[in-house]
FINUGU-727422 format. One record per residue (C-alpha): x, y, z. Coordinates in steps of 0.001 Angstrom, whole numbers, padded with zeros to 6 digits, always signed. Layout:
# residues N
XYZ
...
# end
This chain:
# residues 143
-032971-007601+010005
-031943-005121+007138
-033847-006334+004024
-032359-006013+000434
-033468-007141-002677
-031927-009405-004994
-028327-008609-005629
-028485-006578-009315
-024100-007392-009928
-022079-010297-009180
-019193-009418-006599
-016259-008439-007646
-013966-011250-005899
-010766-012652-006212
-009805-015953-004116
-006633-017296-003078
-006691-020704-005037
-006878-023916-002715
-003529-024948-002426
-001460-025906+001167
+000843-022607+000923
-001178-020936+003124
-001096-017052+003510
-002642-013889+005850
-005766-013372+003556
-007961-015874+001441
-008434-013121-001292
-010174-009806-001809
-013511-007965-002483
-014018-004965-004476
-017895-003404-003334
-019489-001476-005834
-020740+000802-002906
-020192+001082+001041
-023609+000397+001180
-023446-003119+003331
-027016-004307+003141
-026818-004238-001258
-023159-005397-001045
-023142-008259+001317
-025654-010685-000609
-023492-011012-003462
-020836-011534-001442
-021800-014513+000199
-023253-016089-002569
-020121-016011-004446
-018886-017468-001618
-021395-020298-000861
-019523-023027-003361
-015999-022972-001185
-016769-022063+002379
-020292-023261+002652
-023124-020750+004228
-021704-017828+005809
-022995-017558+009304
-021094-014178+010374
-019572-011588+009612
-016617-008529+011148
-015864-005374+009710
-015052-002158+010777
-017541+000410+011037
-015638+003116+009812
-015522+001849+006171
-018974+001724+006081
-021313+004658+006578
-024137+002398+007938
-023632-000214+010065
-026241-002614+010318
-026927-006020+013013
-027405-007962+010294
-028067-008151+006284
-030407-010138+004654
-029071-013225+002328
-031760-014805+000657
-033777-016953+003401
-031814-016109+006478
-030099-013409+007883
-026266-013030+008519
-025261-011507+011587
-022379-008316+011393
-020402-007674+014257
-018697-004386+014237
-014968-003901+015778
-012981-000961+015969
-009879-002610+016334
-009971-004691+013216
-008438-003132+010259
-010480-000941+008164
-009827-002740+005013
-010731-006137+005972
-013846-008476+006535
-013664-011626+008156
-016724-013882+006976
-017451-017305+009357
-018818-020036+007985
-020310-023775+008719
-018063-024937+005482
-014543-023570+006654
-014032-021600+009770
-013109-018422+008397
-012143-016383+005439
-010450-013190+005751
-010499-010412+002584
-008923-007342+001672
-011870-004879+001243
-010748-002721-001520
-012570+001037-001558
-015223+001227-003777
-013844+004356-005043
-010564+002787-006121
-009233+003130-009998
-009809-000388-011635
-005875-000559-012316
-005105-000192-008524
-007997-002512-007663
-007128-005229-009856
-003304-005107-008479
-004853-005264-004663
-006992-008529-005854
-004165-009824-007141
-001361-009419-004293
-004154-010146-002113
-004917-013401-003993
-001529-014767-004216
-000756-017798-002607
+001591-017402+000612
+000886-013920+000380
+002294-012547+004009
+001039-008918+003379
-001851-007473+005750
-004321-005713+004535
-003035-002175+005890
+000402-003287+004055
-001290-003817+001118
-003119-001019+000988
+000043+001551+001957
+001973-000209-000550
-000714+000262-003373
-001034+003963-002360
+002638+004286-002796
+002632+002789-006134
+000418+005419-007161
+002268+008799-006175
# end
């Protein structure tokens, strides 16, 4: 198990409001680094009130330089599944409370204005854009 100390920061997270208007994403997360062992605990803590205890996470290993099999989150460990077929900028979290939460993962090096636009777009109720479409659209607007 990958060990971690208490989080030193809160997760930069925006979630879709609770609404009947479902979309493809449940929100966006903008980690401070590409160190999943450091970044995942504050994310899991931030999601707990809405989704319950996170029991598993999946991601694409190309976005994370170290791919731990599990990450310590308080008194328990969250297993991490690595799938090369999953979108680079997507993280799926499974929980007891709600079956899954799909998040756009904004690269840590993203400029704040771009990150704010991406977070707003991903958390819009009824959003039908994939993570790839959102990221490509933001890259186009920066140029």
